[in-house]
N, CA, C, O and CB atoms as a CASP TS submission, in Angstrom:
PFRMAT TS
TARGET T0000
AUTHOR 0000-0000-0000
METHOD Language model
MODEL 1
PARENT N/A
ATOM      1  N   MET     1       9.986  13.772 -31.419  1.00  0.00           N
ATOM      2  CA  MET     1       9.131  12.591 -31.281  1.00  0.00           C
ATOM      3  C   MET     1       8.449  12.219 -32.611  1.00  0.00           C
ATOM      4  O   MET     1       7.954  13.106 -33.306  1.00  0.00           O
ATOM      5  CB  MET     1       8.070  12.838 -30.199  1.00  0.00           C
ATOM      6  N   GLU     2       8.414  10.986 -32.961  1.00  0.00           N
ATOM      7  CA  GLU     2       7.785  10.638 -34.255  1.00  0.00           C
ATOM      8  C   GLU     2       6.259  10.749 -34.182  1.00  0.00           C
ATOM      9  O   GLU     2       5.643  10.636 -33.122  1.00  0.00           O
ATOM     10  CB  GLU     2       8.185   9.203 -34.679  1.00  0.00           C
ATOM     11  N   THR     3       5.665  10.985 -35.407  1.00  0.00           N
ATOM     12  CA  THR     3       4.265  11.238 -35.555  1.00  0.00           C
ATOM     13  C   THR     3       3.382  10.160 -34.960  1.00  0.00           C
ATOM     14  O   THR     3       2.368  10.428 -34.315  1.00  0.00           O
ATOM     15  CB  THR     3       3.953  11.403 -36.971  1.00  0.00           C
ATOM     16  N   TRP     4       3.831   8.866 -35.215  1.00  0.00           N
ATOM     17  CA  TRP     4       2.976   7.733 -34.750  1.00  0.00           C
ATOM     18  C   TRP     4       2.897   7.605 -33.261  1.00  0.00           C
ATOM     19  O   TRP     4       1.909   7.144 -32.689  1.00  0.00           O
ATOM     20  CB  TRP     4       3.482   6.438 -35.303  1.00  0.00           C
ATOM     21  N   LYS     5       4.027   8.050 -32.627  1.00  0.00           N
ATOM     22  CA  LYS     5       4.035   8.049 -31.089  1.00  0.00           C
ATOM     23  C   LYS     5       3.048   9.069 -30.583  1.00  0.00           C
ATOM     24  O   LYS     5       2.323   8.838 -29.615  1.00  0.00           O
ATOM     25  CB  LYS     5       5.488   8.384 -30.494  1.00  0.00           C
ATOM     26  N   ILE     6       3.033  10.240 -31.278  1.00  0.00           N
ATOM     27  CA  ILE     6       2.086  11.245 -30.774  1.00  0.00           C
ATOM     28  C   ILE     6       0.653  10.768 -30.987  1.00  0.00           C
ATOM     29  O   ILE     6      -0.184  10.889 -30.092  1.00  0.00           O
ATOM     30  CB  ILE     6       2.308  12.612 -31.475  1.00  0.00           C
ATOM     31  N   LEU     7       0.364  10.214 -32.194  1.00  0.00           N
ATOM     32  CA  LEU     7      -0.990   9.714 -32.470  1.00  0.00           C
ATOM     33  C   LEU     7      -1.406   8.598 -31.424  1.00  0.00           C
ATOM     34  O   LEU     7      -2.541   8.582 -30.948  1.00  0.00           O
ATOM     35  CB  LEU     7      -1.049   9.141 -33.951  1.00  0.00           C
ATOM     36  N   LEU     8      -0.467   7.694 -31.099  1.00  0.00           N
ATOM     37  CA  LEU     8      -0.753   6.619 -30.152  1.00  0.00           C
ATOM     38  C   LEU     8      -1.065   7.182 -28.783  1.00  0.00           C
ATOM     39  O   LEU     8      -1.940   6.668 -28.086  1.00  0.00           O
ATOM     40  CB  LEU     8       0.421   5.649 -30.066  1.00  0.00           C
ATOM     41  N   ILE     9      -0.336   8.266 -28.375  1.00  0.00           N
ATOM     42  CA  ILE     9      -0.621   8.844 -27.038  1.00  0.00           C
ATOM     43  C   ILE     9      -1.939   9.524 -27.061  1.00  0.00           C
ATOM     44  O   ILE     9      -2.655   9.464 -26.062  1.00  0.00           O
ATOM     45  CB  ILE     9       0.467   9.835 -26.598  1.00  0.00           C
ATOM     46  N   ILE    10      -2.341  10.208 -28.192  1.00  0.00           N
ATOM     47  CA  ILE    10      -3.616  10.854 -28.268  1.00  0.00           C
ATOM     48  C   ILE    10      -4.758   9.811 -28.227  1.00  0.00           C
ATOM     49  O   ILE    10      -5.763  10.033 -27.552  1.00  0.00           O
ATOM     50  CB  ILE    10      -3.692  11.704 -29.539  1.00  0.00           C
ATOM     51  N   ILE    11      -4.620   8.744 -28.900  1.00  0.00           N
ATOM     52  CA  ILE    11      -5.620   7.688 -28.899  1.00  0.00           C
ATOM     53  C   ILE    11      -5.797   7.072 -27.529  1.00  0.00           C
ATOM     54  O   ILE    11      -6.919   6.797 -27.104  1.00  0.00           O
ATOM     55  CB  ILE    11      -5.249   6.623 -29.890  1.00  0.00           C
ATOM     56  N   ILE    12      -4.714   6.860 -26.850  1.00  0.00           N
ATOM     57  CA  ILE    12      -4.784   6.268 -25.487  1.00  0.00           C
ATOM     58  C   ILE    12      -5.459   7.205 -24.527  1.00  0.00           C
ATOM     59  O   ILE    12      -6.242   6.781 -23.676  1.00  0.00           O
ATOM     60  CB  ILE    12      -3.383   5.922 -24.960  1.00  0.00           C
ATOM     61  N   LEU    13      -5.147   8.534 -24.663  1.00  0.00           N
ATOM     62  CA  LEU    13      -5.761   9.550 -23.815  1.00  0.00           C
ATOM     63  C   LEU    13      -7.301   9.569 -24.090  1.00  0.00           C
ATOM     64  O   LEU    13      -8.105   9.591 -23.158  1.00  0.00           O
ATOM     65  CB  LEU    13      -5.104  10.977 -24.088  1.00  0.00           C
ATOM     66  N   VAL    14      -7.668   9.559 -25.349  1.00  0.00           N
ATOM     67  CA  VAL    14      -9.078   9.635 -25.675  1.00  0.00           C
ATOM     68  C   VAL    14      -9.844   8.364 -25.116  1.00  0.00           C
ATOM     69  O   VAL    14     -10.945   8.486 -24.579  1.00  0.00           O
ATOM     70  CB  VAL    14      -9.248   9.759 -27.240  1.00  0.00           C
ATOM     71  N   VAL    15      -9.243   7.197 -25.257  1.00  0.00           N
ATOM     72  CA  VAL    15      -9.884   5.998 -24.692  1.00  0.00           C
ATOM     73  C   VAL    15     -10.073   6.063 -23.194  1.00  0.00           C
ATOM     74  O   VAL    15     -11.112   5.664 -22.666  1.00  0.00           O
ATOM     75  CB  VAL    15      -9.077   4.784 -25.024  1.00  0.00           C
ATOM     76  N   ILE    16      -8.992   6.603 -22.467  1.00  0.00           N
ATOM     77  CA  ILE    16      -9.070   6.723 -21.050  1.00  0.00           C
ATOM     78  C   ILE    16     -10.220   7.730 -20.631  1.00  0.00           C
ATOM     79  O   ILE    16     -10.993   7.500 -19.701  1.00  0.00           O
ATOM     80  CB  ILE    16      -7.691   7.177 -20.506  1.00  0.00           C
ATOM     81  N   VAL    17     -10.251   8.839 -21.398  1.00  0.00           N
ATOM     82  CA  VAL    17     -11.270   9.857 -21.046  1.00  0.00           C
ATOM     83  C   VAL    17     -12.684   9.227 -21.274  1.00  0.00           C
ATOM     84  O   VAL    17     -13.550   9.409 -20.418  1.00  0.00           O
ATOM     85  CB  VAL    17     -11.078  11.200 -21.935  1.00  0.00           C
ATOM     86  N   PHE    18     -12.940   8.513 -22.367  1.00  0.00           N
ATOM     87  CA  PHE    18     -14.228   7.982 -22.675  1.00  0.00           C
ATOM     88  C   PHE    18     -14.624   6.814 -21.596  1.00  0.00           C
ATOM     89  O   PHE    18     -15.784   6.647 -21.219  1.00  0.00           O
ATOM     90  CB  PHE    18     -14.203   7.432 -24.189  1.00  0.00           C
ATOM     91  N   PHE    19     -13.592   6.082 -21.177  1.00  0.00           N
ATOM     92  CA  PHE    19     -13.814   5.113 -20.150  1.00  0.00           C
ATOM     93  C   PHE    19     -14.211   5.696 -18.787  1.00  0.00           C
ATOM     94  O   PHE    19     -15.048   5.155 -18.064  1.00  0.00           O
ATOM     95  CB  PHE    19     -12.607   4.310 -20.003  1.00  0.00           C
ATOM     96  N   ILE    20     -13.570   6.822 -18.478  1.00  0.00           N
ATOM     97  CA  ILE    20     -13.974   7.541 -17.203  1.00  0.00           C
ATOM     98  C   ILE    20     -15.357   8.079 -17.330  1.00  0.00           C
ATOM     99  O   ILE    20     -16.139   8.009 -16.382  1.00  0.00           O
ATOM    100  CB  ILE    20     -13.001   8.717 -16.862  1.00  0.00           C
ATOM    101  N   LEU    21     -15.709   8.657 -18.561  1.00  0.00           N
ATOM    102  CA  LEU    21     -17.091   9.132 -18.734  1.00  0.00           C
ATOM    103  C   LEU    21     -18.077   7.991 -18.635  1.00  0.00           C
ATOM    104  O   LEU    21     -19.124   8.143 -18.006  1.00  0.00           O
ATOM    105  CB  LEU    21     -17.255   9.840 -20.078  1.00  0.00           C
ATOM    106  N   GLU    22     -17.783   6.870 -19.227  1.00  0.00           N
ATOM    107  CA  GLU    22     -18.725   5.702 -19.157  1.00  0.00           C
ATOM    108  C   GLU    22     -18.826   5.192 -17.707  1.00  0.00           C
ATOM    109  O   GLU    22     -19.888   4.762 -17.258  1.00  0.00           O
ATOM    110  CB  GLU    22     -18.240   4.522 -20.112  1.00  0.00           C
ATOM    111  N   LEU    23     -17.681   5.254 -16.981  1.00  0.00           N
ATOM    112  CA  LEU    23     -17.650   4.838 -15.550  1.00  0.00           C
ATOM    113  C   LEU    23     -18.780   5.610 -14.760  1.00  0.00           C
ATOM    114  O   LEU    23     -19.560   5.029 -14.006  1.00  0.00           O
ATOM    115  CB  LEU    23     -16.186   5.142 -14.905  1.00  0.00           C
ATOM    116  N   PHE    24     -18.798   6.904 -14.986  1.00  0.00           N
ATOM    117  CA  PHE    24     -19.661   7.758 -14.190  1.00  0.00           C
ATOM    118  C   PHE    24     -21.025   8.008 -14.940  1.00  0.00           C
ATOM    119  O   PHE    24     -21.827   8.827 -14.492  1.00  0.00           O
ATOM    120  CB  PHE    24     -18.924   9.118 -13.884  1.00  0.00           C
ATOM    121  N   GLY    25     -21.264   7.321 -16.041  1.00  0.00           N
ATOM    122  CA  GLY    25     -22.546   7.452 -16.663  1.00  0.00           C
ATOM    123  C   GLY    25     -22.793   8.683 -17.524  1.00  0.00           C
ATOM    124  O   GLY    25     -23.948   8.936 -17.867  1.00  0.00           O
ATOM    125  N   PHE    26     -21.810   9.444 -17.883  1.00  0.00           N
ATOM    126  CA  PHE    26     -21.981  10.548 -18.694  1.00  0.00           C
ATOM    127  C   PHE    26     -22.254  10.230 -20.195  1.00  0.00           C
ATOM    128  O   PHE    26     -22.966  10.947 -20.898  1.00  0.00           O
ATOM    129  CB  PHE    26     -20.814  11.367 -18.551  1.00  0.00           C
ATOM    130  N   VAL    27     -21.672   9.170 -20.604  1.00  0.00           N
ATOM    131  CA  VAL    27     -21.925   8.679 -21.981  1.00  0.00           C
ATOM    132  C   VAL    27     -22.175   7.148 -21.915  1.00  0.00           C
ATOM    133  O   VAL    27     -21.713   6.464 -21.002  1.00  0.00           O
ATOM    134  CB  VAL    27     -20.686   9.017 -22.953  1.00  0.00           C
ATOM    135  N   ASP    28     -22.893   6.665 -22.879  1.00  0.00           N
ATOM    136  CA  ASP    28     -23.283   5.294 -22.913  1.00  0.00           C
ATOM    137  C   ASP    28     -22.669   4.586 -24.204  1.00  0.00           C
ATOM    138  O   ASP    28     -23.331   4.329 -25.209  1.00  0.00           O
ATOM    139  CB  ASP    28     -24.854   5.203 -22.887  1.00  0.00           C
ATOM    140  N   ILE    29     -21.371   4.319 -24.046  1.00  0.00           N
ATOM    141  CA  ILE    29     -20.635   3.717 -25.145  1.00  0.00           C
ATOM    142  C   ILE    29     -20.923   2.203 -25.228  1.00  0.00           C
ATOM    143  O   ILE    29     -21.026   1.638 -26.317  1.00  0.00           O
ATOM    144  CB  ILE    29     -19.122   3.974 -24.973  1.00  0.00           C
ATOM    145  N   ILE    30     -21.047   1.571 -24.065  1.00  0.00           N
ATOM    146  CA  ILE    30     -21.234   0.103 -24.073  1.00  0.00           C
ATOM    147  C   ILE    30     -22.723  -0.158 -23.677  1.00  0.00           C
ATOM    148  O   ILE    30     -23.084  -0.054 -22.505  1.00  0.00           O
ATOM    149  CB  ILE    30     -20.196  -0.639 -23.047  1.00  0.00           C
ATOM    150  N   PRO    31     -23.555  -0.491 -24.662  1.00  0.00           N
ATOM    151  CA  PRO    31     -24.913  -0.799 -24.319  1.00  0.00           C
ATOM    152  C   PRO    31     -25.005  -1.992 -23.352  1.00  0.00           C
ATOM    153  O   PRO    31     -24.304  -2.996 -23.474  1.00  0.00           O
ATOM    154  CB  PRO    31     -25.699  -1.075 -25.576  1.00  0.00           C
ATOM    155  N   GLY    32     -25.919  -1.813 -22.381  1.00  0.00           N
ATOM    156  CA  GLY    32     -26.079  -2.887 -21.369  1.00  0.00           C
ATOM    157  C   GLY    32     -25.347  -2.569 -20.090  1.00  0.00           C
ATOM    158  O   GLY    32     -25.832  -2.876 -19.001  1.00  0.00           O
ATOM    159  N   LEU    33     -24.162  -1.945 -20.211  1.00  0.00           N
ATOM    160  CA  LEU    33     -23.415  -1.593 -19.019  1.00  0.00           C
ATOM    161  C   LEU    33     -23.960  -0.224 -18.500  1.00  0.00           C
ATOM    162  O   LEU    33     -23.849   0.115 -17.322  1.00  0.00           O
ATOM    163  CB  LEU    33     -21.851  -1.528 -19.330  1.00  0.00           C
ATOM    164  N   GLY    34     -24.535   0.510 -19.429  1.00  0.00           N
ATOM    165  CA  GLY    34     -25.071   1.872 -19.054  1.00  0.00           C
ATOM    166  C   GLY    34     -26.542   1.865 -18.754  1.00  0.00           C
ATOM    167  O   GLY    34     -27.213   2.887 -18.898  1.00  0.00           O
ATOM    168  N   GLU    35     -27.075   0.688 -18.322  1.00  0.00           N
ATOM    169  CA  GLU    35     -28.475   0.637 -17.941  1.00  0.00           C
ATOM    170  C   GLU    35     -28.734   1.478 -16.741  1.00  0.00           C
ATOM    171  O   GLU    35     -28.054   1.314 -15.728  1.00  0.00           O
ATOM    172  CB  GLU    35     -28.907  -0.767 -17.679  1.00  0.00           C
ATOM    173  N   PRO    36     -29.666   2.357 -16.795  1.00  0.00           N
ATOM    174  CA  PRO    36     -29.949   3.210 -15.525  1.00  0.00           C
ATOM    175  C   PRO    36     -30.402   2.297 -14.325  1.00  0.00           C
ATOM    176  O   PRO    36     -31.285   1.453 -14.479  1.00  0.00           O
ATOM    177  CB  PRO    36     -31.138   4.326 -15.829  1.00  0.00           C
ATOM    178  N   ARG    37     -29.820   2.482 -13.229  1.00  0.00           N
ATOM    179  CA  ARG    37     -30.270   1.818 -12.002  1.00  0.00           C
ATOM    180  C   ARG    37     -31.014   2.784 -11.092  1.00  0.00           C
ATOM    181  O   ARG    37     -30.909   3.998 -11.261  1.00  0.00           O
ATOM    182  CB  ARG    37     -29.081   1.212 -11.255  1.00  0.00           C
ATOM    183  N   PRO    38     -31.749   2.270 -10.150  1.00  0.00           N
ATOM    184  CA  PRO    38     -32.495   3.129  -9.319  1.00  0.00           C
ATOM    185  C   PRO    38     -31.498   4.006  -8.457  1.00  0.00           C
ATOM    186  O   PRO    38     -30.632   3.478  -7.759  1.00  0.00           O
ATOM    187  CB  PRO    38     -33.464   2.286  -8.432  1.00  0.00           C
ATOM    188  N   GLY    39     -31.661   5.305  -8.542  1.00  0.00           N
ATOM    189  CA  GLY    39     -30.844   6.246  -7.800  1.00  0.00           C
ATOM    190  C   GLY    39     -29.458   6.320  -8.294  1.00  0.00           C
ATOM    191  O   GLY    39     -28.597   6.882  -7.617  1.00  0.00           O
ATOM    192  N   GLY    40     -29.185   5.768  -9.475  1.00  0.00           N
ATOM    193  CA  GLY    40     -27.799   5.811 -10.065  1.00  0.00           C
ATOM    194  C   GLY    40     -27.646   6.609 -11.296  1.00  0.00           C
ATOM    195  O   GLY    40     -28.624   7.108 -11.853  1.00  0.00           O
ATOM    196  N   THR    41     -26.428   6.741 -11.738  1.00  0.00           N
ATOM    197  CA  THR    41     -26.202   7.521 -12.954  1.00  0.00           C
ATOM    198  C   THR    41     -26.356   6.689 -14.193  1.00  0.00           C
ATOM    199  O   THR    41     -26.530   7.241 -15.280  1.00  0.00           O
ATOM    200  CB  THR    41     -24.838   8.140 -12.935  1.00  0.00           C
ATOM    201  N   GLY    42     -26.298   5.331 -14.068  1.00  0.00           N
ATOM    202  CA  GLY    42     -26.369   4.508 -15.235  1.00  0.00           C
ATOM    203  C   GLY    42     -25.024   4.188 -15.825  1.00  0.00           C
ATOM    204  O   GLY    42     -24.961   3.741 -16.970  1.00  0.00           O
ATOM    205  N   GLY    43     -23.949   4.392 -15.107  1.00  0.00           N
ATOM    206  CA  GLY    43     -22.583   4.139 -15.556  1.00  0.00           C
ATOM    207  C   GLY    43     -22.097   2.737 -15.091  1.00  0.00           C
ATOM    208  O   GLY    43     -22.843   1.923 -14.546  1.00  0.00           O
ATOM    209  N   LEU    44     -20.790   2.530 -15.352  1.00  0.00           N
ATOM    210  CA  LEU    44     -20.221   1.170 -15.004  1.00  0.00           C
ATOM    211  C   LEU    44     -20.199   1.065 -13.479  1.00  0.00           C
ATOM    212  O   LEU    44     -20.267  -0.042 -12.943  1.00  0.00           O
ATOM    213  CB  LEU    44     -18.722   0.957 -15.613  1.00  0.00           C
ATOM    214  N   LEU    45     -20.106   2.183 -12.775  1.00  0.00           N
ATOM    215  CA  LEU    45     -20.070   2.043 -11.351  1.00  0.00           C
ATOM    216  C   LEU    45     -21.341   1.417 -10.754  1.00  0.00           C
ATOM    217  O   LEU    45     -21.308   0.592  -9.841  1.00  0.00           O
ATOM    218  CB  LEU    45     -19.833   3.369 -10.749  1.00  0.00           C
ATOM    219  N   ASP    46     -22.492   1.883 -11.351  1.00  0.00           N
ATOM    220  CA  ASP    46     -23.771   1.291 -10.958  1.00  0.00           C
ATOM    221  C   ASP    46     -23.846  -0.139 -11.398  1.00  0.00           C
ATOM    222  O   ASP    46     -24.408  -0.974 -10.688  1.00  0.00           O
ATOM    223  CB  ASP    46     -24.937   2.073 -11.537  1.00  0.00           C
ATOM    224  N   TYR    47     -23.300  -0.447 -12.540  1.00  0.00           N
ATOM    225  CA  TYR    47     -23.288  -1.872 -13.028  1.00  0.00           C
ATOM    226  C   TYR    47     -22.649  -2.759 -12.005  1.00  0.00           C
ATOM    227  O   TYR    47     -23.218  -3.782 -11.624  1.00  0.00           O
ATOM    228  CB  TYR    47     -22.526  -2.012 -14.382  1.00  0.00           C
ATOM    229  N   PHE    48     -21.411  -2.369 -11.528  1.00  0.00           N
ATOM    230  CA  PHE    48     -20.741  -3.193 -10.557  1.00  0.00           C
ATOM    231  C   PHE    48     -21.445  -3.138  -9.208  1.00  0.00           C
ATOM    232  O   PHE    48     -21.465  -4.138  -8.489  1.00  0.00           O
ATOM    233  CB  PHE    48     -19.302  -2.766 -10.418  1.00  0.00           C
ATOM    234  N   ARG    49     -22.021  -2.001  -8.848  1.00  0.00           N
ATOM    235  CA  ARG    49     -22.664  -1.881  -7.546  1.00  0.00           C
ATOM    236  C   ARG    49     -23.888  -2.756  -7.484  1.00  0.00           C
ATOM    237  O   ARG    49     -24.089  -3.411  -6.461  1.00  0.00           O
ATOM    238  CB  ARG    49     -23.036  -0.435  -7.252  1.00  0.00           C
ATOM    239  N   TYR    50     -24.735  -2.817  -8.518  1.00  0.00           N
ATOM    240  CA  TYR    50     -26.005  -3.561  -8.409  1.00  0.00           C
ATOM    241  C   TYR    50     -25.872  -4.996  -8.964  1.00  0.00           C
ATOM    242  O   TYR    50     -26.849  -5.745  -8.964  1.00  0.00           O
ATOM    243  CB  TYR    50     -27.131  -2.806  -9.167  1.00  0.00           C
ATOM    244  N   ARG    51     -24.710  -5.370  -9.420  1.00  0.00           N
ATOM    245  CA  ARG    51     -24.535  -6.734  -9.954  1.00  0.00           C
ATOM    246  C   ARG    51     -24.487  -7.772  -8.872  1.00  0.00           C
ATOM    247  O   ARG    51     -24.906  -8.912  -9.068  1.00  0.00           O
ATOM    248  CB  ARG    51     -23.278  -6.823 -10.776  1.00  0.00           C
ATOM    249  N   SER    52     -23.985  -7.385  -7.750  1.00  0.00           N
ATOM    250  CA  SER    52     -23.840  -8.353  -6.567  1.00  0.00           C
ATOM    251  C   SER    52     -25.194  -8.648  -5.986  1.00  0.00           C
ATOM    252  O   SER    52     -25.301  -9.408  -5.023  1.00  0.00           O
ATOM    253  CB  SER    52     -22.900  -7.760  -5.419  1.00  0.00           C
TER
END
């Protein structure tokens, strides 16, 4: 397998991992989406839960 394909796969995996961490509030990559909600972790899940 060529080097650029390996790098592309690694980059995609890293992006997916960070998105999952943001989803559950472990990291705050996207300011505004990670605002802490009452009784929540402050992740994207809370953002969608409290937006309605």
